[in-house]
C-alpha positions as CSV (number, residue, x, y, z in Angstrom):
1,M,32.1,30.6,-81.7
2,S,32.2,29.7,-77.9
3,L,35.2,31.1,-75.7
4,W,35.7,27.6,-74.9
5,K,36.4,26.8,-78.5
6,I,38.5,29.5,-78.9
7,A,41.0,28.4,-75.6
8,W,40.9,24.8,-77.5
9,R,42.0,25.9,-80.4
10,S,45.0,28.2,-79.1
11,I,45.7,25.2,-77.0
12,Q,46.1,22.9,-79.8
13,Q,48.1,25.7,-81.7
14,R,50.8,25.2,-79.0
15,G,50.2,21.5,-79.3
16,L,53.6,20.1,-77.7
17,A,53.9,22.6,-75.4
18,S,50.3,22.4,-74.5
19,A,50.9,18.4,-73.8
20,L,53.8,18.5,-71.8
21,T,52.4,20.9,-69.5
22,A,49.0,18.7,-69.1
23,L,51.4,16.3,-68.6
24,S,53.2,17.8,-65.8
25,M,49.3,17.9,-64.0
26,A,48.5,14.2,-65.1
27,L,51.5,13.3,-63.0
28,G,50.6,15.3,-59.8
29,V,47.2,14.4,-59.6
30,L,48.2,11.0,-60.5
31,L,50.3,11.0,-57.0
32,V,47.6,12.6,-55.0
33,V,45.6,10.2,-55.9
34,A,47.9,7.0,-55.5
35,V,48.6,8.0,-51.6
36,L,45.0,8.7,-50.7
37,S,44.2,4.9,-52.5
38,I,47.1,3.6,-50.9
39,H,46.2,5.2,-47.2
40,G,42.5,4.0,-48.3
41,V,43.7,0.5,-48.6
42,V,45.6,0.7,-45.5
43,A,42.8,2.1,-43.5
44,Q,40.1,-0.5,-44.8
45,S,42.3,-3.4,-44.3
46,F,42.6,-2.0,-40.2
47,N,39.3,-0.3,-39.7
48,S,36.4,-1.7,-41.9
49,T,35.9,-4.8,-40.0
50,S,34.5,-5.5,-37.1
51,L,36.7,-8.0,-35.1
52,G,34.2,-9.9,-33.3
53,Y,35.4,-9.4,-29.9
54,N,36.1,-6.0,-27.7
55,L,39.3,-7.1,-25.4
56,I,42.5,-8.6,-25.9
57,I,44.3,-10.2,-22.8
58,G,47.8,-11.0,-23.3
59,A,51.3,-10.9,-21.5
60,K,52.6,-8.0,-20.0
61,G,54.4,-5.9,-22.1
62,G,54.1,-3.7,-25.2
63,K,50.0,-3.0,-26.2
64,L,50.6,-1.6,-29.9
65,Q,52.7,-5.4,-30.4
66,L,49.9,-7.5,-28.5
67,T,47.1,-6.2,-31.0
68,L,49.4,-6.1,-34.2
69,N,50.2,-9.9,-33.7
70,T,46.8,-10.8,-32.1
71,V,44.8,-9.2,-34.9
72,Y,46.9,-9.0,-37.4
73,Y,49.3,-11.7,-36.9
74,L,52.1,-9.2,-37.7
75,S,55.1,-8.3,-35.6
76,Q,56.7,-11.2,-33.6
77,P,54.8,-13.1,-30.7
78,V,54.6,-11.9,-27.8
79,E,55.2,-14.0,-24.3
80,N,52.6,-16.3,-23.0
81,I,50.2,-16.4,-20.1
82,P,49.6,-19.9,-18.5
83,Y,46.0,-21.9,-19.9
84,E,44.7,-21.6,-15.7
85,Y,44.2,-18.1,-16.4
86,Y,41.9,-18.6,-19.5
87,L,40.1,-20.8,-17.7
88,E,39.2,-17.6,-15.0
89,F,37.4,-15.9,-18.6
90,T,35.2,-19.8,-19.2
91,E,32.0,-21.0,-17.1
92,G,32.2,-23.7,-14.5
93,G,31.9,-26.8,-16.5
94,E,34.5,-26.1,-18.9
95,R,37.0,-25.0,-16.4
96,R,36.3,-28.8,-14.4
97,R,37.1,-30.1,-17.2
98,A,40.2,-29.1,-18.1
99,L,41.2,-28.7,-14.7
100,G,39.9,-31.9,-14.0
101,H,42.7,-33.1,-16.7
102,S,45.9,-32.0,-14.7
103,I,48.9,-33.0,-12.7
104,R,47.3,-31.6,-9.0
105,A,43.9,-33.4,-10.2
106,H,46.1,-37.0,-10.8
107,V,48.0,-36.6,-7.4
108,H,45.2,-36.0,-5.8
109,D,43.4,-38.8,-7.2
110,A,46.5,-41.4,-6.8
111,Q,46.9,-40.6,-3.4
112,W,43.1,-40.9,-2.1
113,D,43.4,-44.2,-4.2
114,A,46.3,-45.0,-2.1
115,I,44.6,-44.9,1.1
116,D,42.3,-47.6,2.7
117,T,40.2,-44.7,4.8
118,A,38.1,-47.2,6.6
119,S,41.1,-49.1,8.1
120,L,42.8,-45.5,8.6
121,L,39.0,-44.6,11.1
122,G,38.7,-48.3,12.3
123,T,35.2,-47.9,10.2
124,D,34.5,-51.4,8.0
125,G,31.2,-51.9,5.8
126,L,28.8,-49.4,4.0
127,G,29.6,-46.7,6.8
128,G,33.5,-47.1,6.3
129,I,33.1,-46.4,2.6
130,L,30.8,-43.4,2.9
131,V,33.2,-42.1,5.4
132,G,36.1,-42.1,3.1
133,E,34.1,-40.7,-0.1
134,S,33.1,-37.9,2.5
135,L,36.8,-37.2,3.4
136,R,38.2,-37.7,-0.4
137,A,35.1,-34.9,-2.0
138,A,36.4,-32.5,1.0
139,H,39.9,-33.1,0.1
140,A,38.5,-32.4,-3.9
141,D,37.4,-29.0,-2.8
142,E,41.0,-27.8,-2.5
143,L,41.8,-28.4,-6.4
144,D,39.4,-25.6,-6.6
145,L,37.6,-27.2,-9.2
146,E,33.5,-26.3,-9.0
147,R,33.4,-22.7,-9.0
148,R,33.5,-20.8,-12.5
149,G,36.4,-18.5,-13.5
150,K,36.8,-15.1,-12.4
151,F,36.0,-13.6,-15.0
152,G,33.7,-15.9,-16.5
153,Q,30.2,-13.9,-15.8
154,F,31.4,-11.2,-17.5
155,S,32.3,-13.0,-20.3
156,E,30.2,-13.6,-23.6
157,I,33.0,-15.6,-25.6
158,A,36.6,-16.2,-25.0
159,V,38.8,-17.5,-27.6
160,P,42.7,-19.0,-26.4
161,L,45.2,-18.1,-29.5
162,C,48.2,-20.0,-29.4
163,L,50.9,-18.3,-32.0
164,G,54.5,-19.0,-33.2
165,D,54.2,-21.5,-35.9
166,Y,54.1,-20.5,-39.6
167,F,53.2,-22.3,-43.1
168,G,55.3,-20.8,-45.5
169,Q,55.0,-16.9,-45.1
170,F,52.0,-17.4,-43.4
171,R,51.0,-17.6,-39.4
172,V,49.7,-20.5,-37.9
173,V,46.7,-20.5,-34.8
174,G,46.5,-22.9,-32.8
175,T,42.8,-22.2,-31.3
176,T,39.3,-23.8,-30.7
177,P,36.5,-24.3,-32.7
178,D,34.5,-21.1,-31.4
179,M,37.3,-18.8,-33.3
180,L,35.2,-19.4,-36.3
181,N,32.4,-20.9,-35.0
182,K,31.0,-17.3,-32.8
183,L,32.7,-15.1,-33.8
184,K,31.7,-12.4,-36.3
185,Y,33.1,-10.1,-39.2
186,G,31.8,-7.4,-41.5
187,P,31.5,-3.8,-41.0
188,Y,28.8,-4.3,-38.8
189,G,30.1,-7.4,-37.3
190,D,26.8,-9.8,-38.8
191,K,28.8,-12.1,-41.3
192,A,29.6,-15.5,-40.4
193,Y,32.7,-17.0,-41.6
194,A,32.1,-19.5,-44.2
195,F,34.0,-21.9,-46.7
196,S,34.6,-22.3,-50.2
197,Q,35.4,-26.0,-49.3
198,G,35.0,-28.2,-46.7
199,R,34.1,-27.6,-42.7
200,N,35.4,-26.4,-39.7
201,F,37.6,-28.5,-37.9
202,E,36.8,-30.0,-34.5
203,H,38.0,-30.4,-31.3
204,W,38.3,-34.6,-32.2
205,N,37.0,-36.6,-34.2
206,T,37.8,-40.7,-35.3
207,E,39.7,-39.7,-38.2
208,H,41.7,-37.1,-37.7
209,G,41.8,-36.8,-34.2
210,Y,43.0,-33.5,-32.6
211,F,44.9,-32.9,-36.0
212,E,42.6,-30.6,-38.2
213,A,43.2,-27.7,-39.9
214,V,40.9,-24.7,-41.9
215,V,43.3,-22.5,-44.0
216,G,42.0,-18.5,-44.8
217,A,41.6,-17.9,-48.8
218,T,44.8,-16.5,-49.4
219,V,46.5,-19.1,-47.9
220,A,45.1,-21.7,-50.2
221,R,45.3,-19.5,-53.5
222,E,49.1,-18.4,-52.5
223,M,50.4,-22.2,-51.4
224,N,48.3,-24.4,-53.6
225,V,46.9,-26.0,-50.9
226,I,43.5,-28.4,-51.5
227,L,41.4,-30.2,-49.4
228,G,42.6,-33.1,-47.4
229,Q,46.5,-32.3,-48.0
230,N,48.6,-32.7,-45.3
231,I,50.2,-30.1,-44.1
232,S,53.2,-29.4,-41.1
233,P,53.6,-25.9,-39.8
234,A,57.3,-24.5,-38.9
235,H,58.2,-23.8,-35.6
236,G,59.3,-19.8,-35.3
237,D,59.6,-17.3,-38.1
238,P,60.8,-19.2,-41.3
239,E,62.8,-16.2,-42.2
240,R,65.1,-17.1,-39.0
241,G,65.1,-20.7,-40.3
242,G,62.4,-22.2,-38.7
243,E,62.6,-25.9,-38.3
244,V,58.9,-27.8,-39.6
245,H,57.5,-30.1,-37.2
246,A,57.0,-33.5,-38.0
247,T,53.7,-33.6,-37.0
248,Q,51.1,-33.0,-39.8
249,F,47.7,-32.0,-39.9
250,T,44.9,-32.4,-42.3
251,V,43.1,-29.4,-44.3
252,V,39.5,-29.9,-43.8
253,G,38.2,-26.1,-44.5
254,I,39.3,-23.3,-46.8
255,L,37.4,-20.2,-45.7
256,K,35.5,-18.2,-48.3
257,P,37.5,-14.4,-48.8
258,T,36.8,-12.7,-45.5
259,G,39.3,-9.1,-46.4
260,T,40.2,-9.5,-42.9
261,P,43.8,-11.2,-41.4
262,N,42.2,-14.5,-41.2
263,D,42.3,-14.8,-45.0
264,R,46.6,-15.2,-44.4
265,A,46.1,-17.4,-41.5
266,V,46.2,-21.3,-40.8
267,F,43.9,-22.4,-38.1
268,I,44.7,-25.5,-36.5
269,N,43.1,-27.5,-33.5
270,M,44.5,-26.2,-30.3
271,E,45.0,-29.1,-28.4
272,G,47.3,-30.3,-31.7
273,F,49.2,-27.4,-31.7
274,Y,50.2,-28.6,-27.7
275,L,50.7,-31.7,-29.0
276,M,53.6,-30.5,-31.7
277,E,57.7,-31.3,-30.7
278,D,58.4,-28.5,-28.4
279,H,55.1,-26.6,-27.8
280,V,55.2,-28.0,-23.7
281,K,55.8,-25.8,-21.5
282,P,58.3,-27.4,-18.5
283,L,57.5,-28.5,-15.4
284,P,59.6,-28.0,-12.0
285,E,61.9,-30.8,-11.7
286,G,60.0,-33.6,-9.7
287,E,56.4,-32.5,-10.2
288,G,53.9,-34.8,-11.3
289,E,56.0,-37.8,-10.3
290,G,53.9,-41.1,-10.3
291,T,51.1,-39.6,-12.1
292,G,51.6,-41.1,-15.5
293,F,53.1,-37.3,-16.4
294,A,56.3,-36.9,-15.4
295,D,57.0,-40.9,-16.4
296,I,57.1,-39.4,-20.3
297,P,59.8,-37.2,-21.1
298,G,58.3,-33.7,-22.2
299,G,55.0,-34.9,-20.6
300,F,52.4,-36.5,-23.5
301,A,53.5,-34.3,-26.3
302,E,56.4,-36.5,-27.2
303,A,53.9,-39.5,-26.7
304,G,52.2,-38.2,-29.9
305,E,55.0,-38.4,-31.8
306,E,55.5,-41.8,-31.5
307,H,51.7,-42.8,-32.6
308,G,53.1,-40.5,-35.9
309,H,52.1,-38.0,-37.1
310,H,48.8,-38.1,-36.5
311,G,48.7,-39.6,-33.1
312,H,45.1,-41.3,-33.3
313,E,46.2,-44.1,-35.3
314,H,46.3,-46.0,-31.9
315,G,43.4,-45.1,-30.3
316,P,42.8,-41.5,-28.4
317,Q,45.8,-39.5,-27.2
318,E,46.2,-37.9,-24.3
319,P,45.9,-34.6,-24.4
320,L,48.4,-31.9,-22.4
321,P,47.8,-31.2,-18.7
322,V,47.0,-27.5,-18.3
323,E,50.0,-27.0,-16.2
324,Q,51.9,-27.8,-19.4
325,R,49.9,-25.8,-21.6
326,E,49.9,-21.8,-22.3
327,V,48.3,-19.4,-24.6
328,T,49.6,-16.3,-26.3
329,A,46.4,-14.3,-26.3
330,I,42.7,-14.4,-25.2
331,L,40.2,-13.0,-27.7
332,L,37.3,-11.4,-25.2
333,R,33.9,-10.2,-25.8
334,T,32.1,-9.0,-22.5
335,V,28.5,-9.2,-21.8
336,A,26.3,-6.5,-24.2
337,S,24.1,-6.6,-20.9
338,N,26.7,-4.2,-18.8
339,P,28.6,-2.3,-21.2
340,F,30.8,-0.9,-18.5
341,I,32.5,-4.0,-17.9
342,G,34.6,-3.5,-21.5
343,V,35.1,-0.1,-19.2
344,T,36.0,-1.3,-15.9
345,L,37.4,-5.1,-16.8
346,P,40.6,-4.0,-18.4
347,T,41.8,-2.1,-15.3
348,T,40.9,-5.0,-12.8
349,I,43.3,-7.5,-15.4
350,N,45.7,-4.9,-16.0
351,E,45.9,-4.1,-12.2
352,G,47.0,-8.0,-11.9
353,S,50.5,-9.2,-12.0
354,V,49.9,-11.9,-15.0
355,A,48.4,-10.5,-17.8
356,Q,47.2,-7.1,-19.3
357,C,44.4,-6.4,-21.2
358,V,43.9,-3.9,-24.1
359,L,41.2,-2.4,-26.3
360,P,42.3,-3.2,-29.8
361,I,40.4,-0.3,-31.5
362,R,41.9,2.6,-29.6
363,E,45.5,0.7,-30.5
364,I,44.2,0.9,-33.9
365,T,43.3,4.4,-33.8
366,N,45.8,5.6,-31.7
367,L,48.6,3.8,-34.2
368,F,46.7,5.7,-37.4
369,S,46.2,9.1,-35.4
370,F,49.9,9.3,-34.1
371,I,51.7,7.5,-36.9
372,V,50.1,7.0,-40.0
373,A,47.9,9.9,-40.1
374,P,51.2,12.4,-39.8
375,I,53.3,10.4,-42.5
376,Q,49.9,10.5,-45.0
377,A,49.9,14.5,-44.1
378,A,53.2,14.5,-45.4
379,L,53.3,12.7,-48.5
380,L,50.0,14.6,-48.9
381,G,52.0,17.7,-48.6
382,I,54.7,16.5,-51.5
383,T,52.0,15.7,-53.8
384,A,50.7,18.6,-53.4
385,L,53.6,20.8,-54.1
386,V,54.3,18.8,-56.9
387,C,50.6,19.9,-58.3
388,L,51.9,23.2,-57.3
389,V,55.1,23.1,-59.4
390,S,52.9,21.7,-62.2
391,G,50.4,24.7,-61.8
392,I,53.6,27.1,-62.3
393,S,54.6,25.0,-65.6
394,I,50.9,26.5,-67.1
395,L,51.3,29.8,-65.8
396,V,55.2,30.1,-67.4
397,S,53.8,28.2,-70.5
398,I,51.2,30.3,-71.2
399,Y,52.9,33.7,-70.2
400,N,55.8,32.5,-72.4
401,S,53.3,32.6,-75.1
402,M,51.9,36.2,-74.4
403,S,54.7,37.8,-76.3
404,D,54.1,35.6,-79.6
405,R,50.1,36.1,-79.1
406,K,49.5,40.0,-78.6
407,H,49.0,39.8,-82.8
408,E,46.5,37.8,-81.9
409,I,44.6,39.6,-79.2
410,A,45.2,42.8,-80.9
411,V,42.8,41.2,-83.5
412,M,40.4,40.4,-81.2
413,R,40.1,43.7,-79.8
414,A,39.7,45.4,-82.9
415,L,36.6,42.7,-84.0
416,G,35.1,43.8,-80.9
417,A,36.3,41.5,-78.3
418,G,36.0,43.2,-74.9
419,R,39.5,42.9,-72.3
420,G,36.9,40.8,-70.3
421,T,36.5,38.3,-72.9
422,V,40.2,38.1,-73.8
423,M,41.2,37.7,-70.2
424,A,38.4,34.6,-70.0
425,V,39.9,33.1,-73.2
426,I,43.2,32.8,-71.1
427,L,41.8,31.7,-67.8
428,F,40.0,29.3,-70.1
429,E,42.8,27.7,-71.4
430,S,44.8,27.2,-68.0
431,I,41.4,25.5,-66.7
432,L,41.6,23.3,-69.7
433,L,44.8,22.5,-68.7
434,S,44.6,21.9,-65.1
435,V,41.2,20.2,-65.5
436,G,42.5,18.0,-68.7
437,G,45.4,17.0,-67.2
438,G,44.1,16.3,-64.1
439,M,41.5,14.1,-66.0
440,I,44.2,12.2,-67.4
441,G,46.4,11.5,-63.9
442,W,43.1,10.6,-62.1
443,I,42.7,7.8,-65.2
444,G,45.7,6.7,-64.8
445,A,46.0,6.3,-61.2
446,H,42.6,3.9,-61.4
447,S,43.8,2.6,-64.4
448,L,47.0,1.1,-62.3
449,M,45.1,-0.1,-60.1
450,C,43.2,-3.1,-62.4
451,V,46.8,-4.4,-63.3
452,P,47.2,-7.5,-62.0
453,A,50.4,-7.3,-60.8
454,I,49.3,-4.3,-58.6
455,S,46.0,-5.2,-57.5
456,D,46.8,-9.0,-56.6
457,R,50.0,-7.9,-54.6
458,V,47.5,-5.5,-52.2
459,E,44.5,-8.0,-52.0
460,Q,46.8,-10.5,-50.7
461,Q,48.8,-8.2,-48.4
462,T,46.0,-6.5,-47.1
463,G,43.1,-8.3,-48.0
464,V,41.4,-5.7,-49.6
465,P,40.1,-5.9,-53.3
466,I,41.2,-3.3,-55.5
467,G,40.0,-2.0,-59.3
468,F,39.5,0.9,-61.3
469,T,36.1,2.3,-59.5
470,S,38.0,1.7,-56.1
471,F,38.0,5.3,-54.9
472,A,39.9,6.7,-51.5
473,P,37.6,6.5,-48.1
474,P,37.2,9.8,-46.8
475,I,40.1,10.9,-44.5
476,E,39.6,10.6,-41.2
477,N,41.7,13.1,-38.9
478,L,42.0,16.0,-40.9
479,E,42.4,18.2,-38.0
480,L,45.8,17.3,-38.5
481,L,45.6,19.2,-41.6
482,G,44.0,21.9,-40.8
483,L,40.5,20.9,-42.3
484,G,37.0,20.4,-40.8
485,P,34.8,17.5,-40.3
486,L,32.9,18.6,-43.2
487,I,35.5,18.3,-45.7
488,G,36.7,15.3,-43.9
489,S,33.0,13.5,-44.4
490,V,33.6,13.8,-48.5
491,P,35.6,11.0,-50.2
492,P,39.0,13.7,-50.9
493,E,39.0,12.4,-54.8
494,L,35.9,14.4,-55.4
495,L,37.7,17.2,-53.7
496,L,40.3,17.6,-56.9
497,I,37.5,19.6,-58.8
498,P,37.1,22.3,-56.8
499,A,41.2,22.1,-56.2
500,L,41.9,21.9,-59.7
501,L,39.7,24.8,-60.8
502,L,41.1,27.2,-58.2
503,L,44.6,26.4,-58.8
504,A,43.7,27.2,-62.9
505,V,42.1,30.5,-62.0
506,S,45.3,31.3,-59.6
507,V,47.7,30.5,-62.4
508,G,45.9,31.5,-65.2
509,F,45.2,35.0,-63.6
510,L,48.7,36.6,-64.8
511,P,49.0,35.8,-68.3
512,A,45.3,36.6,-68.3
513,M,46.2,40.2,-66.8
514,A,48.8,40.5,-69.5
515,A,46.2,40.1,-71.9
516,Y,43.6,42.0,-70.7
517,R,46.4,45.2,-70.5
518,T,47.3,44.2,-74.4
519,D,48.0,47.6,-75.8
520,V,45.8,47.0,-79.2
521,A,47.1,49.5,-81.5
522,K,50.7,49.0,-80.6
523,S,50.3,45.3,-81.1
524,L,48.9,45.6,-84.7
525,G,51.4,47.5,-85.9
526,S,54.5,45.8,-84.9
């Protein structure tokens, strides 16, 4: 009979005590695997996907808050920056079109329309017209319409975001179609956003005007949103009694699951966002008078409300002038041809007084290094102590049984078993209890991941699907635990096997030595 079988028979003889001892080890391992898996899910939801951009520009303030609010739609919205600052990251054509629809451009046109240039110069005919147009063009240069944005040459993609509204518990994001058309996601940043139904929203179309929306996969599932449905965002955090807007947006697309925070967002046309009530930046008193902007209280936003919930029912609605626009943040991908731009541009922006520039990857890394990693280390330390206590219970269980097993050990010795053989049997018992209980705990932890109430909730909150075969990823920043980079590259669950074997040998050594030193003659005579 093999030594392993003898050890197993010995465990069976003490069935209840052995089961309770193995159960304590199983619970300890279950806690370890649970902590590792939870950390892995959180880390994956934060780090596993490429953002599609490398810089975020927003209002001065907390860098981490700006990152959490912009990338993950967490925390409260930060302050806004002028829309014209966003135009500094665009090329000349877009900037010219936007500033052409501004109050100062309307003022300029209105002033020159009221001037008879030819009569002022005492010139008539074709010469008077040419002189007038020349002066008008010279004056137009003062509007600064022709140049491209100051940072336009460094920008490959610049996507504005307007935040502050909610649809249920989910964040509403006012942006441009470029958000879903040009930005990529995935571990290598090579996946384009795809739609399970419908299409991306458009800047303007005759059917819905500026009022189109796209919802993420999680939003569609949780809120039971269907294609063609009209939804109304609420102004402000719903937990604080946000007021629902009268304006409605038509859902024209539902995104396929991406495993990113965008699964939990509603994307609406930025032009429609501006035209909702309370989204107008107030003008200084008297500014814009006589241009058509100041004639409507609050700008053109309230005019849109008068035209019904879509505003386009009676023709194209006038967009908001740039002076009354603000953006919460700008997602910027710098040109790949000059990698130093991504380093020098933030310094230039931060030295100004308008906005700040943050590197989101750096902020996420700092969050995990200085906040999440120490918490994880503490939790792992606690669960390791639980396993240690379980190991001690194995030691106590086997050691206490030695007084009842002295006669059994003496018989084995009398039949020819050496001291080393007896010692090995006791060590094998400890290994079977430790590793067996550990396997039960591992299976239990991964079985919990299959429970719909748990797996569905985790996927809804993080966008990361989990199941029985979901393994905790390698732990980063293990230097905080005093471990080397080699161990840090191995999935931590695989480290449980040698750790349990080491624990089993350690706790089994004392009772094994007791068995080793058993006096055969005395035990047989008792």
